[in-house]
N, C-alpha and C positions, 0 to 999 in steps of 0.2 A: 293384215286384218281386213276382212271383207265387210263393207257397210252397205251392200246391195239391199234395197228395199224389197221385201218379199210379200208383205201384206199390209193393208190399211183398213182399219175398222172405225166406223163412226157410230156414236150412240147418243141418245138423249139422256141428260142428267138434269139436276136442279141446282140453282145457286142459293145463296143464303136468304134470298127473298122468296124462295119457292118458285122462281121463274124457270122455264125451260131454257136449257143451253146445250151446247154441243161439246162432246168429249171425243178425242181421237186417239187411237192406238196406232203406232207404227212399229212393225217388226222387221228387223234387218236380219241378214245371215247370222249375225253374232250379237245382236243387241235389241233393246226394246225401249220405246218412249211413249209417254202418255201426257196429254195436256188438255185442259178445258178452258172455255172462254168466259170472261166476265161481262158485265153490262153496267152502263152508267145510268144514273137517274137523270142527270143533265148532260146532254151530249152536244158537242160543238157541231154547227151546221156543216163544217167542212170535213167532218169525219167520213170514212168510208161507210157504205151500207153494212149494217151488222149481219143481215141475212137476206137471202133472195126472197122474192114473193112466195109465201107459203111457210115462212119461218123455219124453225129447226127441222121439222120433218122434211121439208124440201131440201134443206142444206145437206142432210144425211143422204138423201137420194142423189144429190149432185156429187157427193164424195164417191158413192158407189158406182155411178154411171159415167161420170166425166173425169173426175180427178184421179181416182185410184189407177185406172188403166194407163194414165200418162206418167204417173210417178213410180209405179212398180217396175223394178229393173234399174232405176237410177241409183246413184250412190248417195247415201244420206249425208256424207261428209262434204258434198258439194252443195252447201246451203244456198248459195246464190243461184245455182241452176234450179234447185227445187222451188225457190221463191219466184224466180222468173217464169217457170212453167205454170205456176198458179196464176200469174198475171196473164199469160197467154191463153190459158184455158178459159179465164173469165172474159177477157177481151174488152172490158169497160175501164173507165178511169177511176171508178170508186167501188169496185168489187160487188156491184149490184147483182151480178149474175149468179155468183156462188157464195157471196157473203164474206165480209171482212172477219167476222168471228170464226167462220169456217177456215179461212186461210191462216188466221192466228193460231188456232188449235193445231193445224197441220204443221205449220212452220216451227212451233215450239216443240211439238212431239218429235218432229224430225231431228231437231238439234239434240234433244235428249237421247234419242235412239243412237245418233252418231257418237255422242259422248259415252254412252253405255257400251257401244261396240268396242271402243278403245280402252274401256276400263277406267275412265276418268270421270270426275264430277263435272257437271255442266259449266260451272263458273270457270273451271280450269280449261275446259275444252274451248270455250268462247274467248276467254281473256288471257289464256296462257298461264304458265306457272309463275308469272310475275304478278298475277292478280292476288293482292293480299290486303287491300284497303277495305275496311268495313264502313258502311254508310251509317249516318245518324238516323234514328227512326223519328219520323214526323207523325205525331199521333193526334187524331181528331178526338177531343174530349167533351166538347159540347156541340150539338148539332142545331141547325136552324134551316131556314129556307126550304128548298124542295126535299131535303132529307127528313123532313118532319111533317106531321099533320097537327092542326090546331094551333094554339098560341105558342110561339117560339121566336127566337131572334130572326131578324131579316137576313143577316149574314149567314152563309151556309155552314161554315166550319170554323171552330175555334181550336187552335192547334198548339201542342206542346212540342218543343224541340230542345232536348237536353244536350246542347252542343259542348258542354264542358266535361262530359263523361269521358273516361279514359278507355272504355271498352264498350262493345255493343251490348253485352249483357247488362252492364251498369246503366246504360242509356235506356234499354227496354224496361228495366226495373223502375227507373225514375218515372217513365210515362205511366206505368201501371199505378204507381203510388200517387201521382198527380191526378189520375182519373179517379182513384178511390177517394182522395181528399176532396175533390170537387163534389162528388156525390154527398159527402158528409156536410159540406158547406151549404149545398142546395137544400138538403133536408132541414138544416137548422134555420135557414132563411124562410122556407116555405113549408109549413106543416102539411100542406096538401100535395107536396112533391111525391110522385108515385114511384120514382126510380125508373121511369121509362127510358128506353134507349132506342137509338136509330139503327138503321141497317148496319152501320159500321161499329156499333157498340158504344157510341158517344151518348152522353146524357141529353135528354130532351126535357126542357123546363120552361115554365111560363115566365120568362125574363126577356129583357130587351138587350140590344147589342152592347150598350155600355156596361150594364150589370154583368153580362156574361164575361166581358173583358176584365172587369174588376175581380170576379170570382177566379178566373184563370190566372190573373196576375198574383193574387194572394196564394193560390195553390202552388204555382211555380216557385215563388219566393220561399215559401215554407219548406217544400220538398228539396229545393236547391240548397237551402241552408242546412237541412238535415243531412243530406248526402255529401255536402262539401264541394259541389260544382254547380255551374250556372245552367239554368233551364230557361230557354227563351220562349217567347210567345209569338204566335202567328195566326193568320186568318186566311180562309178562302172565301172571298166575297161572292164569287160566282155571279159577277155583275150582269152577265147576259140575262140571267133570270129576273133581274130587277129592272132591266132597261125597257122603257116604253118608247118605241120608235116613233109613234105618232106624236107624242108629247115632247120627245127629245129630252127625257128626264129619267133618272133612276128613282123608282118608287119604293120607298121604305114604308110598307103598309103598317107595320106594328107601331112605328113611331109617328106615323102620319106626316112623313117628310118626302118632298120631291126635290131632287138635286139635278141641276144641269151638269154638263161635263166639267165646267170650271169649278162648280161647287163640290162635285165629287172628288176632284183633285185635291181641293183644300181639306175636305173631310177625311180622306184617306191619309193625307200628309199629317194631319193633326193626330190621328190615331197612332201612326208610327211614332210620332214625337212623344205623345203622352204616355203610351204604354211600352215604349222602347221595342216595338215589334221588330223581329228579325226576319220575318217571312210574310209576304203578302201575295196571294194568288188571285188572278183574275179580278183586279180592282176596277177594270173597265170592261165594256162589252166586247164581244169577239171580233169586231171590225175596227175598233178604236186603237190602232197602232200609235197614233199621235198622243193619245192620253197616256198610254204606257210609257212612251218616250219621255213625256214631260215629267211624269212621276219618277222615273228612273234617274233623270237628271237632277231632280229636286231633292231627293233624299239620299242619305248615306247610311252604311251599316245595316242594310236591309236587302234581302233577296226579293226582287219584284219578278214574280213567276207567271208565265203564260201557259194556260192549259187550253181553254177554248180558243185562245188567240192563235196558237200554233197547231194544235191537234196532231202533234208528232209528225207534221208534214214539212218536208224539206223546202218546198217552194215558199210556204208561209214563213218558215224559219229564215230563209234568205231575205225576204221582205222585211221582217222584223229587225234583222241585223242591220240592214241599210238605214232603217229608221231609228236605230239605237233604242228599240222598244224592249224593255225588260232586261234582266241579266240572268234569268234562269228559265228553264223550260221543263214542263211535265212530259214524261215519256210513258205513253200507254201504247203498247205494241198494237193492240186491236183497233186503235184509231186509224192506223195505216195498213194493217193487215198482215205484214210479215216482219220477221226479224231483220232482213236485209234492208227494208225500207226504214225501219226504226233506227238501225245502225247508221245509215246515211245521214239522218237528221241529227243524231248524237255527234257524229264527227263534225258536221257543219257547225253545230252549237259550240262544241269545245274549241274549235279553231278561232271562234269569235269571242271566247272568254265567258260563254254562258255555262251555268251549272246545269247538267242534265239530272233531273230528279225522277227516278223510276217510281211509278205509282200504281196502286191497286185501282179498282173501281168500286162504287158503292154496292153494286150487286155482284158479289164475287163467289168463288168456290174455294175449296181447300187446296187448290193447285198452288204449289210453292215456287214456281219457276222464276217469278220476279225477284225473289231473294237472290238467286244466282245471277240474274241479269244485272242487278245493282252492283254486285262485286265485279263481275266481268266487265261492265261498262264504266267502272270507276266512278259510279254515281256517289256524290258526297252525302246525299240524303235519299232515304226511301220513305215514301208516304204510304203507310200501310196499317193505319188504325192502331188500336191498343189492346182491346180485350175480346172482341167478337171472334168466333171460331175460325172463320176464313182468314182473319188478320193474324190470329195467333199461329196458324200454320206457317205463315211466312216468317214471322218473328222467330219462331222456334227453329226454323231451318237456318236462319242467319246465326243463331246461337250455335248450332251444330257446325256451320262453316267456320265460325271464329275458333271453336275448339279444334277443328281439323287443322286449321292453319297454325295453331299454337303460337310460338314466339314470333312467327312472321307476321301475324295479324296486327294491324294498327288501324286507328280511326282515320277516316279521310280528312283532308284539309278543307277548312271552311274559311277562305281568305276574306270574305265579304265583311265579317264582323268578328 
């Protein structure tokens, strides 16, 4: 079966926020692949540059003038060669010449084209026929911080994780019911609640952090009891967006609180204890490996996850492992630009006992590839929203994968709790 790349096409499309982004088609002798790039509202400083100067238009021109001539004629099933060529064409250490979103779309489209050439699904092509573990969906149900405008919680995301479900379909259904129940609770508590939602489809309400956690806890308990399995609570603090470097404090504007690093440690520890949190993402700013390490040592039964801390970067992952900072890592391929780069970080994390959590971004498209990446990479959790269209596309694809696997499908292991 020939997988020689015959043509590459790049175009401008729009994500769920109406922002411009890049989509790439790759045609091989016997297959086809298409992928588009997402965008984050809060980006880690160590992420690769999303686009070259000139934005999406310039990125498309780079594909046509620089990248396509180098890739056409290569074999799509040589993913490492494709990704290394992208590094060589760019020549920088952060993809600022051609853009990390450009390389992301090409890398993913190439893998899809190779899988299509062999007549296999992407998760099987990347993970082999032993890939059969389904991730638990981690869903944002209440938004705050930079994901909102106006009055809202300081913490960026309040998350549901139905880790007691016996199938992905059950877990996805639990999250939708939790989301719906939270909407009803918020409406009952506040007659002025408008039913507004963030980019990810999570509710936006005029409540504080503690009230949001109370609402989330009530909804998770009620739906968990109804369905007969446990639904856990989590938060994405996005602490880098709260950190004031000049004052050396985390500023919680709504509550009028300022917390230094020690106070932040105690605050997050108390939240974990009081609400039995099973997941906490970015509880400290992106350079505070020490704070992550102290929290990881202090608490049990909770995944302490780094997103801005690691930005899917192997070198930062290596440093975190040496510091014993966190025990889970967010995987966003466009933070590093290519599948090969992300895979190296995943392997590094897994060897050290860290849970790799494949994740969407707040500004996303209906591209479904991360559903396949989560299964291929044996990610125990996929962070991909609950009800918004770009999230539903990924959830529905996982439902299809589970159906395709049939009796072989099983939920991934979550040994932390």
